[in-house]
N, C-alpha and C positions, 0 to 999 in steps of 0.2 A: 513441516506448516509450510517456513518459508518456498521448498522443494517444491512444496504441491503448484503454492503461485506464482514460478517460474518454469516448469512446465507447466500449468494452463495458457500463459502466454508465451507459448509455447505452444502450443496447439488450436487460442483462439488467433494465432497465426495464419495459418492455415487456409481454411474459407478466405481473408486478408489479402490474402495471397492470391487466391484462382481468382475474384469475385476485381481487386486490378489488374490483375493482368490480362484476367477478360473488356469491362468496361474501360479502361481509360485509353488503346486505339480506340476506343466505337467516340466515346464522349471528353477528351483531352486530345485530339491527334496533332492541336499547336503549341503542346506540347513537348518538349526536347527528348531527343527518343533517349533520357535517361531516367526518364519518371515516366515512359510509357513501358518497359519493362521493367521491374523491379526483383534481383534473387531474393530467394524465400530469406534467406539467411538474416541480410535486409532487414525486411520487416518484421522479422522471429526478436532478431538482439532489441529492437526497438519498441517492439513491446514488455522482453526483459529489464529494459535499459528504463523504460514510466515505470513498471509496479518495482522493483530497487527504488527509485527517484519517492514514488508511493508508501513504501516501506521506514524510506527510511524519512518521513514530513510525518506522515502517521504511519507511529509506530501499535503494535496491538497493544490493549489495556493487556494481555496475558506476562508481553514482561515485561510494560513500566512496572506491571505490578511483584515483579523476581526482582528487577533493579530496586526499586525504594521497598521492598518486604511489606513492614508494619508501621512504619512511618508515614504512607504513601497519604493515604487522609485524613488522619485521625491526629497529629500531631507526634508529639516522642513520647507522653507520657500515656500512650495509649495499651501498649508490653504490659507498662505495670497495673492495670484496670485501673486509671486514674481517671481515665477517662470518657464523663455519663453523658448520651444524647441530650441536647437540650441545655450543655451548661457552656462558659467558654470555653477552648479551648490555649494552644502559646498563637496558630495563624487562625485557625480557627471557627466558624461557629455552629455547634454544632442545630438545625432542629426536628422537632417530630411531625 
């Protein structure tokens, strides 16, 4: 799943590359030449870097569930059957 996010970032970089290199010389003619013709891999790596940072800051629920296991939401007594909805656990108050 994470590889798909990186591949999709590379695919999204293709139209951005063509649009930027077509419109930048027209509308940003006073910008330095460095910014007028950006190589594809610079844009693709920037998009992939954004995806990697996003995955680190906001991990998916699936990876959090795999990491925390059964203690993720219901406290330590959930796997023993002592946690009923509407009663107190160690940290959480569950409401029906």
